[in-house]
mmCIF file of the N, C-alpha and C atoms, coordinates in Angstrom:
data_MODEL
# 
_entry.id   MODEL 
# 
loop_
_atom_site.group_PDB 
_atom_site.id 
_atom_site.type_symbol 
_atom_site.label_atom_id 
_atom_site.label_alt_id 
_atom_site.label_comp_id 
_atom_site.label_asym_id 
_atom_site.label_entity_id 
_atom_site.label_seq_id 
_atom_site.pdbx_PDB_ins_code 
_atom_site.Cartn_x 
_atom_site.Cartn_y 
_atom_site.Cartn_z 
_atom_site.occupancy 
_atom_site.B_iso_or_equiv 
_atom_site.pdbx_formal_charge 
_atom_site.auth_seq_id 
_atom_site.auth_comp_id 
_atom_site.auth_asym_id 
_atom_site.auth_atom_id 
_atom_site.pdbx_PDB_model_num 
ATOM 1   N N  . MET A 1 1  ? 10.916  -22.109 36.486  1.00 0.00 ? 1  MET A N  1 
ATOM 2   C CA . MET A 1 1  ? 12.111  -21.639 35.862  1.00 0.00 ? 1  MET A CA 1 
ATOM 3   C C  . MET A 1 1  ? 11.910  -22.362 34.453  1.00 0.00 ? 1  MET A C  1 
ATOM 4   N N  . ARG A 1 2  ? 11.490  -23.505 34.592  1.00 0.00 ? 2  ARG A N  1 
ATOM 5   C CA . ARG A 1 2  ? 11.507  -24.393 33.013  1.00 0.00 ? 2  ARG A CA 1 
ATOM 6   C C  . ARG A 1 2  ? 10.405  -23.875 32.159  1.00 0.00 ? 2  ARG A C  1 
ATOM 7   N N  . ARG A 1 3  ? 9.241   -23.361 32.650  1.00 0.00 ? 3  ARG A N  1 
ATOM 8   C CA . ARG A 1 3  ? 8.148   -22.949 31.805  1.00 0.00 ? 3  ARG A CA 1 
ATOM 9   C C  . ARG A 1 3  ? 8.596   -21.298 31.288  1.00 0.00 ? 3  ARG A C  1 
ATOM 10  N N  . SER A 1 4  ? 9.274   -20.609 31.945  1.00 0.00 ? 4  SER A N  1 
ATOM 11  C CA . SER A 1 4  ? 9.941   -19.179 31.580  1.00 0.00 ? 4  SER A CA 1 
ATOM 12  C C  . SER A 1 4  ? 10.792  -19.751 30.118  1.00 0.00 ? 4  SER A C  1 
ATOM 13  N N  . ALA A 1 5  ? 11.399  -20.485 29.926  1.00 0.00 ? 5  ALA A N  1 
ATOM 14  C CA . ALA A 1 5  ? 12.482  -20.948 29.009  1.00 0.00 ? 5  ALA A CA 1 
ATOM 15  C C  . ALA A 1 5  ? 11.671  -21.241 27.885  1.00 0.00 ? 5  ALA A C  1 
ATOM 16  N N  . ILE A 1 6  ? 10.766  -22.076 27.827  1.00 0.00 ? 6  ILE A N  1 
ATOM 17  C CA . ILE A 1 6  ? 9.814   -22.483 26.991  1.00 0.00 ? 6  ILE A CA 1 
ATOM 18  C C  . ILE A 1 6  ? 9.088   -21.509 26.365  1.00 0.00 ? 6  ILE A C  1 
ATOM 19  N N  . ASN A 1 7  ? 8.772   -20.511 27.030  1.00 0.00 ? 7  ASN A N  1 
ATOM 20  C CA . ASN A 1 7  ? 8.045   -19.414 26.599  1.00 0.00 ? 7  ASN A CA 1 
ATOM 21  C C  . ASN A 1 7  ? 8.799   -18.287 25.687  1.00 0.00 ? 7  ASN A C  1 
ATOM 22  N N  . ALA A 1 8  ? 10.121  -18.317 26.203  1.00 0.00 ? 8  ALA A N  1 
ATOM 23  C CA . ALA A 1 8  ? 10.954  -17.617 25.478  1.00 0.00 ? 8  ALA A CA 1 
ATOM 24  C C  . ALA A 1 8  ? 11.247  -18.365 24.267  1.00 0.00 ? 8  ALA A C  1 
ATOM 25  N N  . VAL A 1 9  ? 11.649  -19.445 24.100  1.00 0.00 ? 9  VAL A N  1 
ATOM 26  C CA . VAL A 1 9  ? 11.824  -20.180 22.934  1.00 0.00 ? 9  VAL A CA 1 
ATOM 27  C C  . VAL A 1 9  ? 10.838  -20.143 21.970  1.00 0.00 ? 9  VAL A C  1 
ATOM 28  N N  . LEU A 1 10 ? 9.464   -20.262 22.727  1.00 0.00 ? 10 LEU A N  1 
ATOM 29  C CA . LEU A 1 10 ? 8.404   -20.006 21.432  1.00 0.00 ? 10 LEU A CA 1 
ATOM 30  C C  . LEU A 1 10 ? 8.033   -18.561 20.812  1.00 0.00 ? 10 LEU A C  1 
ATOM 31  N N  . THR A 1 11 ? 8.607   -17.385 21.902  1.00 0.00 ? 11 THR A N  1 
ATOM 32  C CA . THR A 1 11 ? 8.342   -16.404 21.168  1.00 0.00 ? 11 THR A CA 1 
ATOM 33  C C  . THR A 1 11 ? 9.758   -15.900 19.984  1.00 0.00 ? 11 THR A C  1 
ATOM 34  N N  . VAL A 1 12 ? 10.799  -16.708 20.085  1.00 0.00 ? 12 VAL A N  1 
ATOM 35  C CA . VAL A 1 12 ? 11.478  -16.139 19.312  1.00 0.00 ? 12 VAL A CA 1 
ATOM 36  C C  . VAL A 1 12 ? 11.273  -16.414 17.910  1.00 0.00 ? 12 VAL A C  1 
ATOM 37  N N  . PRO A 1 13 ? 10.942  -17.445 17.534  1.00 0.00 ? 13 PRO A N  1 
ATOM 38  C CA . PRO A 1 13 ? 10.287  -17.862 15.904  1.00 0.00 ? 13 PRO A CA 1 
ATOM 39  C C  . PRO A 1 13 ? 9.409   -16.584 15.651  1.00 0.00 ? 13 PRO A C  1 
ATOM 40  N N  . THR A 1 14 ? 8.449   -16.142 16.459  1.00 0.00 ? 14 THR A N  1 
ATOM 41  C CA . THR A 1 14 ? 7.553   -15.157 16.429  1.00 0.00 ? 14 THR A CA 1 
ATOM 42  C C  . THR A 1 14 ? 8.355   -13.904 15.959  1.00 0.00 ? 14 THR A C  1 
ATOM 43  N N  . ALA A 1 15 ? 9.261   -13.605 17.017  1.00 0.00 ? 15 ALA A N  1 
ATOM 44  C CA . ALA A 1 15 ? 9.917   -12.449 16.767  1.00 0.00 ? 15 ALA A CA 1 
ATOM 45  C C  . ALA A 1 15 ? 10.568  -12.340 15.282  1.00 0.00 ? 15 ALA A C  1 
ATOM 46  N N  . LEU A 1 16 ? 11.228  -13.375 15.241  1.00 0.00 ? 16 LEU A N  1 
ATOM 47  C CA . LEU A 1 16 ? 12.149  -13.396 13.915  1.00 0.00 ? 16 LEU A CA 1 
ATOM 48  C C  . LEU A 1 16 ? 10.959  -13.503 12.584  1.00 0.00 ? 16 LEU A C  1 
ATOM 49  N N  . SER A 1 17 ? 9.996   -13.774 12.847  1.00 0.00 ? 17 SER A N  1 
ATOM 50  C CA . SER A 1 17 ? 9.034   -13.944 11.670  1.00 0.00 ? 17 SER A CA 1 
ATOM 51  C C  . SER A 1 17 ? 8.616   -12.177 11.451  1.00 0.00 ? 17 SER A C  1 
ATOM 52  N N  . LEU A 1 18 ? 8.087   -11.552 12.310  1.00 0.00 ? 18 LEU A N  1 
ATOM 53  C CA . LEU A 1 18 ? 7.857   -10.294 12.609  1.00 0.00 ? 18 LEU A CA 1 
ATOM 54  C C  . LEU A 1 18 ? 9.013   -9.153  11.837  1.00 0.00 ? 18 LEU A C  1 
ATOM 55  N N  . LEU A 1 19 ? 10.093  -9.757  12.415  1.00 0.00 ? 19 LEU A N  1 
ATOM 56  C CA . LEU A 1 19 ? 11.459  -9.283  11.838  1.00 0.00 ? 19 LEU A CA 1 
ATOM 57  C C  . LEU A 1 19 ? 11.251  -9.046  10.146  1.00 0.00 ? 19 LEU A C  1 
ATOM 58  N N  . PHE A 1 20 ? 11.235  -10.166 9.540   1.00 0.00 ? 20 PHE A N  1 
ATOM 59  C CA . PHE A 1 20 ? 11.122  -10.083 8.073   1.00 0.00 ? 20 PHE A CA 1 
ATOM 60  C C  . PHE A 1 20 ? 9.936   -9.645  7.564   1.00 0.00 ? 20 PHE A C  1 
ATOM 61  N N  . ILE A 1 21 ? 8.673   -9.620  8.325   1.00 0.00 ? 21 ILE A N  1 
ATOM 62  C CA . ILE A 1 21 ? 7.244   -9.287  7.699   1.00 0.00 ? 21 ILE A CA 1 
ATOM 63  C C  . ILE A 1 21 ? 7.380   -7.683  7.806   1.00 0.00 ? 21 ILE A C  1 
ATOM 64  N N  . ALA A 1 22 ? 7.707   -6.949  8.852   1.00 0.00 ? 22 ALA A N  1 
ATOM 65  C CA . ALA A 1 22 ? 7.366   -5.683  9.075   1.00 0.00 ? 22 ALA A CA 1 
ATOM 66  C C  . ALA A 1 22 ? 7.756   -4.955  8.051   1.00 0.00 ? 22 ALA A C  1 
ATOM 67  N N  . PRO A 1 23 ? 9.073   -4.985  7.396   1.00 0.00 ? 23 PRO A N  1 
ATOM 68  C CA . PRO A 1 23 ? 9.367   -4.082  6.380   1.00 0.00 ? 23 PRO A CA 1 
ATOM 69  C C  . PRO A 1 23 ? 8.267   -4.058  5.273   1.00 0.00 ? 23 PRO A C  1 
ATOM 70  N N  . LEU A 1 24 ? 7.385   -5.322  5.076   1.00 0.00 ? 24 LEU A N  1 
ATOM 71  C CA . LEU A 1 24 ? 6.603   -5.165  3.896   1.00 0.00 ? 24 LEU A CA 1 
ATOM 72  C C  . LEU A 1 24 ? 5.492   -4.317  4.575   1.00 0.00 ? 24 LEU A C  1 
ATOM 73  N N  . LEU A 1 25 ? 5.089   -4.296  5.736   1.00 0.00 ? 25 LEU A N  1 
ATOM 74  C CA . LEU A 1 25 ? 3.826   -3.757  6.256   1.00 0.00 ? 25 LEU A CA 1 
ATOM 75  C C  . LEU A 1 25 ? 4.194   -2.203  6.395   1.00 0.00 ? 25 LEU A C  1 
ATOM 76  N N  . THR A 1 26 ? 5.400   -1.617  6.385   1.00 0.00 ? 26 THR A N  1 
ATOM 77  C CA . THR A 1 26 ? 5.458   -0.302  6.440   1.00 0.00 ? 26 THR A CA 1 
ATOM 78  C C  . THR A 1 26 ? 5.677   0.582   4.824   1.00 0.00 ? 26 THR A C  1 
ATOM 79  N N  . ILE A 1 27 ? 5.403   -0.568  3.765   1.00 0.00 ? 27 ILE A N  1 
ATOM 80  C CA . ILE A 1 27 ? 5.197   0.441   2.502   1.00 0.00 ? 27 ILE A CA 1 
ATOM 81  C C  . ILE A 1 27 ? 3.781   0.688   2.421   1.00 0.00 ? 27 ILE A C  1 
ATOM 82  N N  . GLY A 1 28 ? 3.692   2.303   2.539   1.00 0.00 ? 28 GLY A N  1 
ATOM 83  C CA . GLY A 1 28 ? 2.100   2.855   2.875   1.00 0.00 ? 28 GLY A CA 1 
ATOM 84  C C  . GLY A 1 28 ? 1.680   3.429   1.433   1.00 0.00 ? 28 GLY A C  1 
ATOM 85  N N  . PRO A 1 29 ? 0.625   3.984   1.525   1.00 0.00 ? 29 PRO A N  1 
ATOM 86  C CA . PRO A 1 29 ? 0.219   4.615   0.499   1.00 0.00 ? 29 PRO A CA 1 
ATOM 87  C C  . PRO A 1 29 ? 1.000   5.907   0.059   1.00 0.00 ? 29 PRO A C  1 
ATOM 88  N N  . ALA A 1 30 ? 1.588   6.656   0.860   1.00 0.00 ? 30 ALA A N  1 
ATOM 89  C CA . ALA A 1 30 ? 2.639   7.756   0.673   1.00 0.00 ? 30 ALA A CA 1 
ATOM 90  C C  . ALA A 1 30 ? 3.635   7.050   -0.557  1.00 0.00 ? 30 ALA A C  1 
ATOM 91  N N  . HIS A 1 31 ? 3.988   5.687   -0.778  1.00 0.00 ? 31 HIS A N  1 
ATOM 92  C CA . HIS A 1 31 ? 4.896   5.390   -1.803  1.00 0.00 ? 31 HIS A CA 1 
ATOM 93  C C  . HIS A 1 31 ? 4.020   5.267   -3.050  1.00 0.00 ? 31 HIS A C  1 
ATOM 94  N N  . GLY A 1 32 ? 2.874   5.195   -3.055  1.00 0.00 ? 32 GLY A N  1 
ATOM 95  C CA . GLY A 1 32 ? 2.326   4.995   -4.247  1.00 0.00 ? 32 GLY A CA 1 
ATOM 96  C C  . GLY A 1 32 ? 2.468   3.525   -4.550  1.00 0.00 ? 32 GLY A C  1 
ATOM 97  N N  . HIS A 1 33 ? 1.337   2.550   -4.935  1.00 0.00 ? 33 HIS A N  1 
ATOM 98  C CA . HIS A 1 33 ? 1.421   1.032   -5.155  1.00 0.00 ? 33 HIS A CA 1 
ATOM 99  C C  . HIS A 1 33 ? 0.850   0.777   -6.304  1.00 0.00 ? 33 HIS A C  1 
ATOM 100 N N  . GLY A 1 34 ? 0.564   -0.457  -6.550  1.00 0.00 ? 34 GLY A N  1 
ATOM 101 C CA . GLY A 1 34 ? 0.074   -0.768  -7.889  1.00 0.00 ? 34 GLY A CA 1 
ATOM 102 C C  . GLY A 1 34 ? -1.320  -0.599  -8.131  1.00 0.00 ? 34 GLY A C  1 
ATOM 103 N N  . LYS A 1 35 ? -2.166  -0.220  -6.929  1.00 0.00 ? 35 LYS A N  1 
ATOM 104 C CA . LYS A 1 35 ? -3.320  0.467   -7.157  1.00 0.00 ? 35 LYS A CA 1 
ATOM 105 C C  . LYS A 1 35 ? -3.518  1.811   -7.256  1.00 0.00 ? 35 LYS A C  1 
ATOM 106 N N  . GLY A 1 36 ? -2.310  2.568   -6.991  1.00 0.00 ? 36 GLY A N  1 
ATOM 107 C CA . GLY A 1 36 ? -2.337  3.875   -7.254  1.00 0.00 ? 36 GLY A CA 1 
ATOM 108 C C  . GLY A 1 36 ? -2.739  4.927   -6.175  1.00 0.00 ? 36 GLY A C  1 
ATOM 109 N N  . ILE A 1 37 ? -2.348  4.434   -4.931  1.00 0.00 ? 37 ILE A N  1 
ATOM 110 C CA . ILE A 1 37 ? -3.020  5.216   -3.989  1.00 0.00 ? 37 ILE A CA 1 
ATOM 111 C C  . ILE A 1 37 ? -2.018  6.198   -3.478  1.00 0.00 ? 37 ILE A C  1 
ATOM 112 N N  . TYR A 1 38 ? -2.340  7.647   -3.496  1.00 0.00 ? 38 TYR A N  1 
ATOM 113 C CA . TYR A 1 38 ? -1.137  8.641   -3.244  1.00 0.00 ? 38 TYR A CA 1 
ATOM 114 C C  . TYR A 1 38 ? -1.718  9.457   -1.866  1.00 0.00 ? 38 TYR A C  1 
ATOM 115 N N  . GLU A 1 39 ? -0.936  10.033  -1.213  1.00 0.00 ? 39 GLU A N  1 
ATOM 116 C CA . GLU A 1 39 ? -1.259  11.009  -0.009  1.00 0.00 ? 39 GLU A CA 1 
ATOM 117 C C  . GLU A 1 39 ? -1.788  12.191  -0.432  1.00 0.00 ? 39 GLU A C  1 
ATOM 118 N N  . SER A 1 40 ? -0.946  12.726  -1.791  1.00 0.00 ? 40 SER A N  1 
ATOM 119 C CA . SER A 1 40 ? -1.480  14.284  -2.139  1.00 0.00 ? 40 SER A CA 1 
ATOM 120 C C  . SER A 1 40 ? -2.040  14.216  -3.515  1.00 0.00 ? 40 SER A C  1 
ATOM 121 N N  . ARG A 1 41 ? -3.117  15.159  -3.631  1.00 0.00 ? 41 ARG A N  1 
ATOM 122 C CA . ARG A 1 41 ? -4.110  15.390  -4.975  1.00 0.00 ? 41 ARG A CA 1 
ATOM 123 C C  . ARG A 1 41 ? -2.784  15.175  -5.917  1.00 0.00 ? 41 ARG A C  1 
ATOM 124 N N  . SER A 1 42 ? -1.878  16.189  -6.099  1.00 0.00 ? 42 SER A N  1 
ATOM 125 C CA . SER A 1 42 ? -1.014  16.311  -7.035  1.00 0.00 ? 42 SER A CA 1 
ATOM 126 C C  . SER A 1 42 ? -0.298  15.218  -7.466  1.00 0.00 ? 42 SER A C  1 
ATOM 127 N N  . GLU A 1 43 ? 0.034   13.778  -6.420  1.00 0.00 ? 43 GLU A N  1 
ATOM 128 C CA . GLU A 1 43 ? 0.626   12.774  -6.814  1.00 0.00 ? 43 GLU A CA 1 
ATOM 129 C C  . GLU A 1 43 ? -0.366  12.164  -7.994  1.00 0.00 ? 43 GLU A C  1 
ATOM 130 N N  . ALA A 1 44 ? -1.626  12.184  -7.579  1.00 0.00 ? 44 ALA A N  1 
ATOM 131 C CA . ALA A 1 44 ? -2.436  11.316  -7.887  1.00 0.00 ? 44 ALA A CA 1 
ATOM 132 C C  . ALA A 1 44 ? -2.759  12.112  -9.311  1.00 0.00 ? 44 ALA A C  1 
ATOM 133 N N  . GLU A 1 45 ? -2.961  13.069  -9.403  1.00 0.00 ? 45 GLU A N  1 
ATOM 134 C CA . GLU A 1 45 ? -3.059  14.041  -10.718 1.00 0.00 ? 45 GLU A CA 1 
ATOM 135 C C  . GLU A 1 45 ? -1.862  13.588  -11.607 1.00 0.00 ? 45 GLU A C  1 
ATOM 136 N N  . LYS A 1 46 ? -0.791  13.482  -11.246 1.00 0.00 ? 46 LYS A N  1 
ATOM 137 C CA . LYS A 1 46 ? 0.495   13.313  -12.070 1.00 0.00 ? 46 LYS A CA 1 
ATOM 138 C C  . LYS A 1 46 ? 0.395   11.733  -12.855 1.00 0.00 ? 46 LYS A C  1 
ATOM 139 N N  . ARG A 1 47 ? -0.112  11.031  -11.874 1.00 0.00 ? 47 ARG A N  1 
ATOM 140 C CA . ARG A 1 47 ? -0.161  9.526   -12.416 1.00 0.00 ? 47 ARG A CA 1 
ATOM 141 C C  . ARG A 1 47 ? -1.388  9.562   -13.407 1.00 0.00 ? 47 ARG A C  1 
ATOM 142 N N  . ALA A 1 48 ? -2.292  10.086  -12.934 1.00 0.00 ? 48 ALA A N  1 
ATOM 143 C CA . ALA A 1 48 ? -3.659  10.024  -13.786 1.00 0.00 ? 48 ALA A CA 1 
ATOM 144 C C  . ALA A 1 48 ? -3.331  10.481  -15.160 1.00 0.00 ? 48 ALA A C  1 
ATOM 145 N N  . GLU A 1 49 ? -2.537  11.705  -15.374 1.00 0.00 ? 49 GLU A N  1 
ATOM 146 C CA . GLU A 1 49 ? -2.292  12.166  -16.671 1.00 0.00 ? 49 GLU A CA 1 
ATOM 147 C C  . GLU A 1 49 ? -1.091  11.293  -17.377 1.00 0.00 ? 49 GLU A C  1 
ATOM 148 N N  . GLU A 1 50 ? -0.315  10.318  -16.568 1.00 0.00 ? 50 GLU A N  1 
ATOM 149 C CA . GLU A 1 50 ? 0.575   9.511   -17.308 1.00 0.00 ? 50 GLU A CA 1 
ATOM 150 C C  . GLU A 1 50 ? -0.275  8.207   -17.855 1.00 0.00 ? 50 GLU A C  1 
ATOM 151 N N  . ILE A 1 51 ? -1.179  7.841   -17.242 1.00 0.00 ? 51 ILE A N  1 
ATOM 152 C CA . ILE A 1 51 ? -2.165  6.806   -17.514 1.00 0.00 ? 51 ILE A CA 1 
ATOM 153 C C  . ILE A 1 51 ? -3.359  6.890   -18.378 1.00 0.00 ? 51 ILE A C  1 
ATOM 154 N N  . GLY A 1 52 ? -3.488  8.303   -18.628 1.00 0.00 ? 52 GLY A N  1 
ATOM 155 C CA . GLY A 1 52 ? -4.830  8.650   -19.692 1.00 0.00 ? 52 GLY A CA 1 
ATOM 156 C C  . GLY A 1 52 ? -6.058  9.194   -19.031 1.00 0.00 ? 52 GLY A C  1 
ATOM 157 N N  . CYS A 1 53 ? -6.104  9.316   -17.604 1.00 0.00 ? 53 CYS A N  1 
ATOM 158 C CA . CYS A 1 53 ? -7.122  9.691   -16.852 1.00 0.00 ? 53 CYS A CA 1 
ATOM 159 C C  . CYS A 1 53 ? -7.162  11.247  -16.829 1.00 0.00 ? 53 CYS A C  1 
ATOM 160 N N  . SER A 1 54 ? -8.340  11.729  -16.530 1.00 0.00 ? 54 SER A N  1 
ATOM 161 C CA . SER A 1 54 ? -8.346  13.416  -16.904 1.00 0.00 ? 54 SER A CA 1 
ATOM 162 C C  . SER A 1 54 ? -8.709  13.906  -15.501 1.00 0.00 ? 54 SER A C  1 
ATOM 163 N N  . THR A 1 55 ? -9.043  12.896  -14.455 1.00 0.00 ? 55 THR A N  1 
ATOM 164 C CA . THR A 1 55 ? -9.413  13.776  -13.140 1.00 0.00 ? 55 THR A CA 1 
ATOM 165 C C  . THR A 1 55 ? -8.952  12.479  -11.978 1.00 0.00 ? 55 THR A C  1 
ATOM 166 N N  . VAL A 1 56 ? -9.162  12.652  -10.663 1.00 0.00 ? 56 VAL A N  1 
ATOM 167 C CA . VAL A 1 56 ? -8.636  11.979  -9.490  1.00 0.00 ? 56 VAL A CA 1 
ATOM 168 C C  . VAL A 1 56 ? -9.833  11.988  -8.758  1.00 0.00 ? 56 VAL A C  1 
ATOM 169 N N  . HIS A 1 57 ? -9.798  10.840  -7.554  1.00 0.00 ? 57 HIS A N  1 
ATOM 170 C CA . HIS A 1 57 ? -10.735 10.809  -6.748  1.00 0.00 ? 57 HIS A CA 1 
ATOM 171 C C  . HIS A 1 57 ? -10.221 10.656  -5.372  1.00 0.00 ? 57 HIS A C  1 
ATOM 172 N N  . GLN A 1 58 ? -11.029 10.781  -4.172  1.00 0.00 ? 58 GLN A N  1 
ATOM 173 C CA . GLN A 1 58 ? -10.561 10.322  -2.897  1.00 0.00 ? 58 GLN A CA 1 
ATOM 174 C C  . GLN A 1 58 ? -11.075 8.986   -2.372  1.00 0.00 ? 58 GLN A C  1 
ATOM 175 N N  . ASN A 1 59 ? -10.401 8.122   -1.676  1.00 0.00 ? 59 ASN A N  1 
ATOM 176 C CA . ASN A 1 59 ? -10.618 6.845   -1.273  1.00 0.00 ? 59 ASN A CA 1 
ATOM 177 C C  . ASN A 1 59 ? -9.974  6.744   -0.040  1.00 0.00 ? 59 ASN A C  1 
ATOM 178 N N  . ASN A 1 60 ? -11.002 6.527   1.145   1.00 0.00 ? 60 ASN A N  1 
ATOM 179 C CA . ASN A 1 60 ? -10.616 6.722   2.414   1.00 0.00 ? 60 ASN A CA 1 
ATOM 180 C C  . ASN A 1 60 ? -9.398  7.743   2.623   1.00 0.00 ? 60 ASN A C  1 
ATOM 181 N N  . GLY A 1 61 ? -9.673  9.010   2.694   1.00 0.00 ? 61 GLY A N  1 
ATOM 182 C CA . GLY A 1 61 ? -8.806  10.185  2.937   1.00 0.00 ? 61 GLY A CA 1 
ATOM 183 C C  . GLY A 1 61 ? -7.316  10.291  1.910   1.00 0.00 ? 61 GLY A C  1 
ATOM 184 N N  . LYS A 1 62 ? -7.216  8.983   0.926   1.00 0.00 ? 62 LYS A N  1 
ATOM 185 C CA . LYS A 1 62 ? -6.104  9.009   0.148   1.00 0.00 ? 62 LYS A CA 1 
ATOM 186 C C  . LYS A 1 62 ? -6.365  9.330   -1.363  1.00 0.00 ? 62 LYS A C  1 
ATOM 187 N N  . TRP A 1 63 ? -5.723  9.761   -2.178  1.00 0.00 ? 63 TRP A N  1 
ATOM 188 C CA . TRP A 1 63 ? -5.932  10.242  -3.550  1.00 0.00 ? 63 TRP A CA 1 
ATOM 189 C C  . TRP A 1 63 ? -5.749  9.045   -4.425  1.00 0.00 ? 63 TRP A C  1 
ATOM 190 N N  . MET A 1 64 ? -6.622  8.874   -5.672  1.00 0.00 ? 64 MET A N  1 
ATOM 191 C CA . MET A 1 64 ? -6.309  7.904   -6.481  1.00 0.00 ? 64 MET A CA 1 
ATOM 192 C C  . MET A 1 64 ? -6.662  8.348   -7.917  1.00 0.00 ? 64 MET A C  1 
ATOM 193 N N  . PRO A 1 65 ? -5.954  8.243   -9.043  1.00 0.00 ? 65 PRO A N  1 
ATOM 194 C CA . PRO A 1 65 ? -6.310  8.647   -10.468 1.00 0.00 ? 65 PRO A CA 1 
ATOM 195 C C  . PRO A 1 65 ? -7.684  8.219   -10.939 1.00 0.00 ? 65 PRO A C  1 
ATOM 196 N N  . CYS A 1 66 ? -7.872  8.886   -11.791 1.00 0.00 ? 66 CYS A N  1 
ATOM 197 C CA . CYS A 1 66 ? -9.337  8.645   -12.628 1.00 0.00 ? 66 CYS A CA 1 
ATOM 198 C C  . CYS A 1 66 ? -10.584 8.908   -11.710 1.00 0.00 ? 66 CYS A C  1 
ATOM 199 N N  . ALA A 1 67 ? -11.575 8.758   -12.410 1.00 0.00 ? 67 ALA A N  1 
ATOM 200 C CA . ALA A 1 67 ? -13.078 8.969   -11.878 1.00 0.00 ? 67 ALA A CA 1 
ATOM 201 C C  . ALA A 1 67 ? -13.450 8.049   -10.859 1.00 0.00 ? 67 ALA A C  1 
ATOM 202 N N  . ASP A 1 68 ? -12.908 6.719   -10.837 1.00 0.00 ? 68 ASP A N  1 
ATOM 203 C CA . ASP A 1 68 ? -13.311 5.763   -9.900  1.00 0.00 ? 68 ASP A CA 1 
ATOM 204 C C  . ASP A 1 68 ? -12.254 4.673   -10.198 1.00 0.00 ? 68 ASP A C  1 
ATOM 205 N N  . GLU A 1 69 ? -12.217 3.799   -9.349  1.00 0.00 ? 69 GLU A N  1 
ATOM 206 C CA . GLU A 1 69 ? -11.377 2.581   -9.264  1.00 0.00 ? 69 GLU A CA 1 
ATOM 207 C C  . GLU A 1 69 ? -11.632 1.781   -10.591 1.00 0.00 ? 69 GLU A C  1 
ATOM 208 N N  . GLN A 1 70 ? -12.704 1.735   -10.706 1.00 0.00 ? 70 GLN A N  1 
ATOM 209 C CA . GLN A 1 70 ? -12.858 0.930   -12.292 1.00 0.00 ? 70 GLN A CA 1 
ATOM 210 C C  . GLN A 1 70 ? -12.302 1.474   -13.261 1.00 0.00 ? 70 GLN A C  1 
ATOM 211 N N  . GLU A 1 71 ? -12.434 2.651   -13.420 1.00 0.00 ? 71 GLU A N  1 
ATOM 212 C CA . GLU A 1 71 ? -11.785 3.606   -14.477 1.00 0.00 ? 71 GLU A CA 1 
ATOM 213 C C  . GLU A 1 71 ? -10.401 3.169   -14.440 1.00 0.00 ? 71 GLU A C  1 
ATOM 214 N N  . LEU A 1 72 ? -9.656  3.399   -13.173 1.00 0.00 ? 72 LEU A N  1 
ATOM 215 C CA . LEU A 1 72 ? -8.187  3.311   -12.888 1.00 0.00 ? 72 LEU A CA 1 
ATOM 216 C C  . LEU A 1 72 ? -7.663  1.897   -13.385 1.00 0.00 ? 72 LEU A C  1 
ATOM 217 N N  . HIS A 1 73 ? -8.646  1.052   -13.086 1.00 0.00 ? 73 HIS A N  1 
ATOM 218 C CA . HIS A 1 73 ? -8.097  -0.301  -13.465 1.00 0.00 ? 73 HIS A CA 1 
ATOM 219 C C  . HIS A 1 73 ? -8.091  -0.742  -15.052 1.00 0.00 ? 73 HIS A C  1 
ATOM 220 N N  . ARG A 1 74 ? -9.194  -0.049  -15.736 1.00 0.00 ? 74 ARG A N  1 
ATOM 221 C CA . ARG A 1 74 ? -9.244  -0.410  -16.956 1.00 0.00 ? 74 ARG A CA 1 
ATOM 222 C C  . ARG A 1 74 ? -8.005  0.557   -17.654 1.00 0.00 ? 74 ARG A C  1 
ATOM 223 N N  . GLN A 1 75 ? -7.438  1.466   -17.218 1.00 0.00 ? 75 GLN A N  1 
ATOM 224 C CA . GLN A 1 75 ? -6.658  2.235   -17.602 1.00 0.00 ? 75 GLN A CA 1 
ATOM 225 C C  . GLN A 1 75 ? -4.985  1.659   -17.457 1.00 0.00 ? 75 GLN A C  1 
ATOM 226 N N  . LEU A 1 76 ? -5.214  0.970   -16.297 1.00 0.00 ? 76 LEU A N  1 
ATOM 227 C CA . LEU A 1 76 ? -3.884  0.321   -15.947 1.00 0.00 ? 76 LEU A CA 1 
ATOM 228 C C  . LEU A 1 76 ? -3.522  -0.872  -16.684 1.00 0.00 ? 76 LEU A C  1 
ATOM 229 N N  . ARG A 1 77 ? -4.728  -1.686  -17.284 1.00 0.00 ? 77 ARG A N  1 
ATOM 230 C CA . ARG A 1 77 ? -4.594  -2.753  -18.266 1.00 0.00 ? 77 ARG A CA 1 
ATOM 231 C C  . ARG A 1 77 ? -4.330  -2.241  -19.426 1.00 0.00 ? 77 ARG A C  1 
ATOM 232 N N  . LYS A 1 78 ? -4.697  -1.164  -19.992 1.00 0.00 ? 78 LYS A N  1 
ATOM 233 C CA . LYS A 1 78 ? -4.149  -0.456  -21.307 1.00 0.00 ? 78 LYS A CA 1 
ATOM 234 C C  . LYS A 1 78 ? -2.333  -0.525  -21.088 1.00 0.00 ? 78 LYS A C  1 
ATOM 235 N N  . HIS A 1 79 ? -1.913  0.138   -19.752 1.00 0.00 ? 79 HIS A N  1 
ATOM 236 C CA . HIS A 1 79 ? -0.515  0.469   -19.739 1.00 0.00 ? 79 HIS A CA 1 
ATOM 237 C C  . HIS A 1 79 ? 0.422   -0.837  -19.213 1.00 0.00 ? 79 HIS A C  1 
# 
């Protein structure tokens, strides 16, 4: 019995930590983030136009503004 109570106490802080961290992990590429990863080509094209790029590219099945990440970061530093 005593061992079960200790295990339960040890898992509560872990559970609470996950409760606070989980929302941060749910912010996905669909929302677009600082690096500019988007679910759709049209979202990436819109952002590309806003930051001065003329094309988009794919990265791991997602879409990003500009020809590549290097160009994207150059353009983001300008804005």
